[in-house]
C-alpha angles and dihedrals in degrees: 000000000000122000130170147095148192122274138176125213110177106301094346120101118190143181112198112189133169127188119191142143096241118109092211115080090199094057091044092052092047091052092045095049091053090076125083122261111244123199128205127176125203121200124190095225132131126218090263093055118116122263097271112176152339106235118203117208096186121170114254135180090215121104114244114263097021123122091250090052095052091044089055094044095046092053092051096045090046091059092045092049090050091050090049091053088053091057084070098217097313115157121203108223114277092351129118100170147007121220116201110205109180091170089076095051108137088010099075113058093193143020122267132227121194110178105304095341119096125195131196133172111216124174118282134167121195089197092054090046096047091051092064129092117242095274090045089054090053090052092046092054093045091053090047088055092048092050085059103042099045097051090044090050090053095046097045099033098247122157101274094190090069090062094041090052090047090054091049093048094051089054093047089051088055086223092298107145112216131143121188117196123210118288117258122204120221120244091253088052091229098106140046123208129197129186116217131190118203124181140193119188092277108017131065114202123194118198141172126224115199124188114204126162092351093304129106125228114197121190133166114233097191148326123230140172113285110237092173118219093008093052112142087214087081093056093042091051090065087066100058114133150139107272088194133325090295109042129058126178142083127330111182125186103340098308102326085120127011128170121166144154120231114212094199094051095032092222141119121230130194125199132183120191088348094306124114111244137175093225131018117233098219094179088069090063106031132051110220089343097298141038098283135076126245133170130177116212116197120190146163121213132180097240124039090204088083096053093095090053092046093049095054091039093052092047095050097042097040095048089053090054092047094047092048102036114023124069099127133029091237088060094055107114100194099187095046095050092043091051093048092049089048094051090048095048095043091052090047091046092054093046092051098045103258094162136164129215095312134036091255101051129088125190122201135141131177143174130198122216132184 
């Protein structure tokens, strides 16, 4: 029996498919759901890529896609993103990301390095985390990150002081997320403009501060969804400028995105591909929020013994798809890629003995998220 189908929940596309010998869909589903949900993230980054993120795969009782799940995930990613900003661009040698996998605490007896991705399994208790108030949760996640970065620094010879300083700066900020970019003087040298990014757990706000005649004008250019480390706001901020002596803001890629504030007219204007708009569709210009590719594959299998095989198989096969097929979000054919990953994994699962309750049944499910 084969049962499954595509679904979309917000920005998450999934293909849940179960294959088993039972003639009863209910019994197949019950058997399938009895196995743990595994998560594996694939990032299209080379060894020379910048240090992009610290991803937290913390156990949670919340079902993927529910409001409770996103509230929990947003808080944790918010803290991780803030910590990453306090690293101030430091790149650990030959490392592009850290994955924190507490589910394997006391199971793994070592850290793991796959290419430029490093994995570690520090202690984490969801019960301890859930018992905290909001600020306590921030602190708990910050400590979790530090329990990953300090041991990794010692093991791999990274500059430990960078992470110690990042921890201190996050505490000093009291978890207020604000980045101020360098001042830029107008051409008439009478004004100074500064771009500012502020974040909550879910919203990224981009603002301009303009100093003129010893007074400060503050205006918001736009709000957008916070996608944490992969936020396109970081890329856009590099393109802040004075358009002339009156307008200050962002000019990205020769008019593809413009957002500026006019002092004379006291107004904010947004443009997309040269046309005035009320809101900018950032997904039309950025894949996963920045110029790299990332997918998260979540799956359940009957026997954990094949997890190592699946992880390496997902990584190799999905990266080949990403590098050959995805250069722009509009080109992402979700169903085609999901089906190809499914066919590949199912074939590999059968070859490697991922079997269900009888010799002729195979259980596997996955979803793809961007």
